[in-house]
N, C-alpha and C positions, 0 to 999 in steps of 0.2 A: 339430657346432659351431653355436651360435645364429645365425640370420640377422639381421644388423645392421639391415637394412631393416625387417623385421617388428618388431624390438624397438623401433626408433625410432617406428614407427606406434603401437605399444602406449603408449609413453611420451607421445606427442602427444595421444592421445585419452584418456588417464587422468589424473585429478587428481594433482598432486604431493603429497608428504608435507606440504609447507607449506600447500597449499590445504586439504587434509583437516584440518590442525591449526586453521587459521583458521576453517573451518566449524565445528569443534568448539567453539571459543571463543564463536562467535556462538550456537550452540545452548545452551551453558551460560548465556550472558547471558539468553537468553529464559526459561530454566528459573528462573534466580535472581529475575528480575523478577516471577515468580508468587508469590514468598514474601517479597520485600524491595523496598522502595521504591528508585527509581534514586538518589535523593539519599543514602540510607543505604549504598548499594552501594559497595564499594571495588574498586580494581584487584586487590588481594590476594584478595578473595572469588572473583573471576572466575578468577584464575590457579590458586588452590587447587582449585577445583571441576574445572577443565580438566586438572588434573594437571601444571601448569607452574610453573617458578620465576617470581618476579617479573621477573627479567632476561629470561627467555624470552618472557614475556607482552609486554613492551615491544618485542620484536623484531617483533611483529605489529600491536600497537596502542599508541600512546603514552599513551592515557588511556581511561577508561571512556566519555567522550564520543565519542571517535573510534570505538570499538567499537559504540556505539549507532547512530552514522550508518551504518556498514557494515551492521548488522542491519536497520535501517529501509529502507535502499536495496534490500537483498535481498528484504525483505518486500513492498515496493510495486512491484517490478519487473513482475510479472505484471499488477498492476492498471493500470500505465502502458501495457503492451503491448495489454491488452484494450480499454482506453479509446480508443487510437489506431485499433484495428480497428473499434470501434463507430462512429466517425465516417464510415467508408466502408462500413459494413454495408448491403448492398442490400436487406435484409429490410424488409417494411412497418414503419412507425414503431412501431405497437403491439408487434410482435415484438421489434424492436430495443430498446425500453424495457424490456420484460420480461427480456430477455437481459442488458442492462447492469445492471439492478437485482440480478438473481440472482448475477452474477458479483461485484458489489460486496459484496453481503451475505455470500457465501461467503468472501471475503477477510477480512471483519471477523469472521466466525465462527471462523476459523482463527487469526487474528493480532490480534484486537481489543485484547489487552493491550498488544502493541507499538505498535500504531497510537495507542492513548491516551497511553502514555508518551511517544512521539515528539512528538505534538501538544503535550502539556504542556511539553516541553523545547524546543519550536520557537523560543520567544522568547530562550532563552539559548544555543542552539547554532545559529548561523547557517546551517550546512550542512544541518541538518534543516529549518529554515524554508524554505530555498531549494528543497529536494527536495519538500516538501509543496506549496509554491506552484506549482512546475512541474507536479506531478501534477494539482493542482486545474485548472490551465489546460488540460491535455490533456483532462480530464474535461469542462470547460466547452465546449471546442471540439466534443466528441462530442455533448453535449446540444444545442448550437446546431445542428449539422448535422441531428440528428434532428428537432428542432422545425421547422426550415425545410422539411424533407421532408414534414412533416405539414401544412404551409401557414401556419406562423407568419410574421409580417412580418420581413424581413431589413433592419432599420435600427438605428440607434444610440440610439433613444429608449427610454424606461423600459419600454414594452411590446413592444420589439423582441426578437427571439430571442436576441441575445447577453446582454442585461440579464436576461431571464427565465432563461436558462441559468445565469447566475452566481448568482442567488438560489437556484435549485434545487440547484446544487452545494453551496452552504454549508448549506442546509437538510438535505440528505442527510448531510453530514459531522457536523453537530451531533446529528442524530437517531440516527445510528449510534454516534457517540462515547458518548452517554449510554446508549442501549439495550444496547449490548455489554457495558457494566459491570453490568447487571442480570441478565439471563439470555438464554439462547438464544431462548426464546419471545418476550421483549421485542424482541429483534433482528428476529426474523421479522415481528412486528407492525409495527415501525418501517419495515422494507423494504416491506411491503404498503401502508402509508399513504403513504410517499414515492413509490411507484409510481403510486398513485391521483392524487396531486397532479401529478406529471409528465404523466400521460396527459391530465388535464384542462387543463393548461397548453398541451398540444399540440392541444387541441380534440377529443380522443378520448374517448368515453364509456367509463368504466371497466368 
């Protein structure tokens, strides 16, 4: 006879059928966005590719916008976590900058399409706009902390670490947004250039 305690532990540690189906929907959405624009995409397209009826699809997501929010949140989760860790990274500023840029580049390499689609939709889907703004603020805090450790002035003026960090954050976002749509090589070059700019802003010779 099966041990109910062990069975319960297996159930608690394993994803449910519903979780797996939701994950499948998000994977399907990412695949479809590689061949079809978000504006042209329909909830029926997603449901059909996921092997679900329209009614079943609505059990998980009420709209394609809601599905995109979930996909974007899942995509940037690691970026948010790594950015928080970077703020407390005890490594020398040069090493911390190189690590932060490498991790950010790798995320854009893997999910650049989703990042671009989400950024494009941020003005019309408030939840995405809020997610991206929150993520940017986490990254700005990390950049600020690294700049201060490198000796940058910690004040609110235009040359203070917080203001410089904000400018660096949005420079990196725009650079990666455009480069990731061109090629892997262009993204690598953008990452290297952004790293040089960040190092110089920190007073570190590249």
